C-alpha positions in Angstrom: 6.2 24.1 -1.9 9.8 23.1 -2.5 11.0 22.1 -6.0 9.0 19.1 -7.2 10.8 15.9 -8.0 11.2 14.9 -11.6 9.5 11.6 -11.0 7.5 9.6 -8.3 7.3 5.9 -7.9 3.8 4.5 -7.4 3.2 1.0 -6.1 -0.2 -0.3 -7.3 -1.9 -2.1 -4.5 -5.3 -2.8 -6.0 -4.8 -6.5 -6.6 -4.1 -7.1 -2.9 -5.2 -4.3 -0.7 -8.0 -3.3 -3.0 -9.5 -6.7 -3.5 -9.2 -7.9 0.1 -12.0 -5.7 1.2 -14.4 -6.7 -1.6 -16.6 -9.7 -1.9 -14.3 -12.5 -3.3 -13.9 -12.3 -7.0 -12.9 -15.3 -9.2 -9.3 -16.2 -9.7 -9.6 -15.5 -13.5 -10.8 -12.0 -12.7 -7.9 -11.3 -10.3 -5.4 -12.5 -13.0 -7.1 -10.2 -15.6 -6.8 -7.2 -13.3 -3.2 -7.9 -12.4 -2.3 -8.4 -16.1 -4.1 -5.2 -17.1 -2.2 -3.2 -14.4 1.1 -4.7 -15.5 0.5 -3.2 -18.9 0.0 0.4 -17.7 3.7 1.2 -17.2 3.4 1.1 -13.4 6.8 0.1 -12.0 5.7 -1.6 -8.8 2.7 -3.8 -8.0 1.6 -5.4 -4.7 0.3 -8.6 -6.3 -1.1 -10.9 -3.5 -0.9 -11.6 0.2 -0.1 -15.0 1.7 -2.5 -15.1 4.7 -4.7 -17.8 6.2 -7.9 -18.1 4.2 -10.0 -17.9 7.4 -8.5 -14.5 8.1 -8.8 -13.1 4.6 -10.8 -15.4 2.3 -10.4 -13.0 -0.6 -6.7 -14.0 -0.8 -7.2 -17.8 -0.5 -6.1 -18.3 -4.2 -2.9 -16.2 -3.9 -0.6 -19.0 -5.1 -2.7 -19.7 -8.2 -3.2 -16.0 -9.0 0.6 -15.4 -8.9 1.4 -18.6 -10.9 -1.0 -17.6 -13.7 -0.2 -13.8 -13.8 2.0 -12.4 -16.6 5.2 -11.0 -15.1 5.9 -7.9 -17.1 9.5 -6.9 -17.7 10.5 -3.9 -15.6 7.8 -4.3 -13.0 8.7 -5.1 -9.4 6.1 -7.4 -7.8 5.8 -7.7 -4.0 3.7 -9.8 -1.6 2.4 -9.1 1.9 2.8 -11.7 4.6 1.5 -11.7 8.2 4.2 -14.1 9.7 7.0 -16.5 8.9 4.6 -19.1 7.5 3.3 -16.6 5.0 6.9 -15.6 4.2 7.8 -19.2 3.4 4.9 -19.4 1.0 6.0 -16.1 -0.6 9.6 -17.3 -0.9 8.5 -20.5 -2.5 6.4 -18.5 -5.0 9.6 -16.6 -6.0 8.9 -13.2 -4.6 12.0 -11.0 -4.0 10.2 -8.2 -2.3 8.1 -9.0 0.8 6.2 -6.8 3.2 5.0 -7.4 6.7 2.6 -5.2 8.7 2.6 -4.0 12.3 0.2 -1.6 13.8 1.3 1.4 15.8 -1.9 0.9 17.8 -1.9 -2.1 20.1 -5.7 -2.5 19.8 -5.6 -2.5 16.0 -2.7 -4.9 16.0 -4.6 -7.3 18.2 -7.7 -7.1 16.0 -5.4 -7.7 12.9 -3.1 -10.4 14.1 -4.2 -11.3 17.6 -1.0 -10.1 19.4 0.4 -6.9 20.8 2.5 -4.5 18.8 5.6 -5.5 20.9 4.9 -9.2 20.2 4.6 -8.5 16.5 7.9 -6.6 16.5 9.6 -9.6 18.1 8.2 -11.9 15.3 9.2 -9.4 12.6 12.8 -9.4 13.8 13.0 -13.1 13.0 11.1 -12.7 9.7 13.5 -10.0 8.5 16.4 -12.4 9.2 14.6 -15.2 7.3 14.1 -12.9 4.3 17.6 -11.7 4.3 18.9 -15.3 4.4 17.1 -15.7 1.0 18.4 -12.4 -0.4 14.9 -10.9 -0.3 14.0 -7.3 0.6 12.1 -6.8 3.8 9.7 -3.8 4.1 7.8 -3.1 7.3 4.5 -1.3 7.0 3.4 0.6 10.1 -0.4 0.6 10.0 -2.5 3.2 11.9 0.5 5.6 11.8 -1.8 8.6 11.7 -4.6 7.5 14.0 -6.5 4.4 15.1 -10.2 3.7 14.9 -10.1 2.2 18.4 -7.6 4.3 20.3 -7.9 7.6 18.4 -4.7 9.7 18.1 -1.3 7.9 17.7 1.7 9.7 19.1 4.3 10.3 16.3 7.0 9.4 18.8 5.5 5.9 19.1 5.6 5.5 15.3 9.2 6.7 15.3 10.1 4.2 18.1 8.7 1.4 16.0 10.8 2.5 13.1 13.9 2.6 15.4 13.2 -1.0 16.3 12.7 -2.4 12.8 15.7 -0.5 11.4 17.8 -2.0 14.2 16.5 -5.4 13.2 17.5 -4.9 9.6 14.4 -3.6 7.7 15.3 -2.4 4.2 12.5 0.1 4.0 9.4 1.3 5.9 6.0 2.4 4.9 3.4 4.3 6.9 -0.3 3.3 6.5 -3.2 5.7 6.9 -5.4 2.8 7.7 -8.6 4.6 8.3 -8.0 7.9 6.5 -7.3 9.9 9.7 -4.3 11.6 8.2 -4.2 15.3 7.5 -1.3 17.4 6.2 -0.4 18.3 9.8 -0.3 14.6 10.9 1.8 13.7 7.9 4.3 16.4 8.7 4.5 15.4 12.3 5.0 11.7 11.7 7.6 12.2 8.9 9.5 14.8 11.0 9.5 12.5 14.1 10.8 9.6 12.0 13.4 11.5 10.0 14.8 13.2 13.1 15.9 9.7 14.3 16.2 7.7 11.0 17.2 10.1 8.2 18.4 7.4 5.8 15.7 4.8 5.8 13.7 4.7 2.5 10.1 5.7 3.1 6.8 5.0 1.3 3.4 6.4 2.2 0.0 4.6 2.0 -3.0 7.0 2.1 -6.7 6.2 2.2 -9.2 8.8 1.1 -11.8 8.1 3.7 -12.2 11.8 4.7 -11.1 13.3 1.4 -7.6 14.3 2.4 -5.4 11.8 0.5 -4.2 14.1 -2.3 -3.5 16.9 0.2 -1.5 14.5 2.3 0.4 13.3 -0.7 1.3 16.8 -1.7 2.5 17.5 1.9 4.7 14.4 1.8 6.0 15.4 -1.6 7.0 18.7 -0.2 8.9 16.8 2.5 10.8 14.9 -0.1 8.9 11.6 -0.2 8.7 10.1 -3.7 7.2 6.6 -3.1 3.5 6.1 -2.6 0.9 3.3 -2.7 -2.3 3.8 -4.6 -5.1 1.5 -5.7 -6.8 1.4 -9.1 -10.3 3.0 -9.0 -9.9 3.7 -5.3 -10.5 0.0 -4.3 -9.6 -1.0 -0.8 -10.2 -0.6 2.9 -9.3 -2.6 5.9 -11.3 -5.6 7.3 -10.2 -4.7 10.8 -10.9 -0.9 10.7 -14.5 0.1 10.8 -15.3 2.8 8.2 -12.1 2.5 6.4 -13.0 3.2 2.8 -10.7 2.8 -0.2 -7.2 3.8 -0.9 -6.4 6.9 -2.9 -7.2 6.1 -6.5 -4.1 5.5 -8.6 -5.6 7.4 -11.6 -6.3 10.5 -9.4 -2.6 10.5 -8.2 -1.3 10.0 -11.7 -3.6 12.7 -13.2 -2.5 15.2 -10.6 1.2 14.5 -10.8 1.3 14.5 -14.5 -0.5 17.9 -14.6 2.2 19.2 -12.2 5.0 17.9 -14.5 6.0 14.9 -12.3 6.5 11.7 -14.2 5.2 8.3 -13.0 5.9 6.2 -16.0 2.2 5.3 -16.1 0.0 5.6 -19.2 -3.1 7.3 -17.7 -5.4 6.1 -20.5 -4.3 2.4 -20.0 -4.8 2.9 -16.2 -8.3 4.2 -16.7 -9.1 1.1 -18.8 -7.8 -1.0 -15.9 -10.0 1.0 -13.5 -13.1 0.3 -15.6 -12.2 -3.4 -15.6 -11.8 -3.3 -11.8 -15.3 -1.7 -11.5 -16.7 -4.4 -13.7 -15.1 -7.2 -11.8 -16.2 -6.1 -8.3 -19.7 -5.1 -9.6 -20.0 -1.7 -8.0 -19.3 1.9 -8.7 -15.8 2.8 -7.6 -15.1 6.2 -5.9 -12.4 7.6 -8.3 -13.3 11.1 -9.5 -11.0 10.8 -12.5 -12.7 7.5 -13.5 -16.0 9.3 -13.4 -15.1 12.7 -15.0 -12.2 11.7 -17.2 -8.7 13.3 -17.2 -9.6 16.4 -19.2 -12.2 19.1 -19.5 -14.5 18.5 -22.5 -13.8 20.5 -25.6 -16.2 23.4 -26.2 
């Protein structure tokens, strides 16, 4: 492994990506979780998504959740939108960092937003322009970057081509989603190499699921390749409503525990994060998959 970075930036996605795959929880509970996470020292939080309630009923109260949440100093909050209508809602709510998703797989994109990847890219071009008119950062998330539950393998060159298009259209940054946990260190290396060979300067964030137990190995591979921005979800909450078998995101506390033990700073208080993970487990009413939540961050004293 090359020399480790001094620090890594983690974007906590539990309040949005985590909760969208659970049975709907009350607005009060969402605000409690968001506020608890804001107090952990995490520097970035994906707070809500502005989608039609028929598509994702779990996010139907996004405006109220955001209005009631405590905005902690030093925390960058972002919102996910599916289209320009969602972007208008996010702009009206005051967000200055907005994400939009396109799938590398045509089939997954159609299941997700009922249009082809190419059609979505055309829409995203206009959305980026809209966000920039308002001085807002536009991030494009490329879902199914490492494989699709419907189509199987995804060619890294296809992912790189999508990045070429969104960079040409003005995207400020890109993220790569392991939507169904199909990524392995080999796939991570191939996608990052393909993208960076063509777009060496675009900021990159990686979003790993732990469906097949490879998320931390994938993160270490990306770390070795110089990536220092990652999504993670408290307790391992999450999944994808349009990807069968897609279990939760990599647990934030597992990432923080590993990185801190390796001497890499995240700015996050692990004890406070574990309290937030216990709260998340209570609010969704089921046992969450995080190993660090179960075992704790240290071996018992003997």
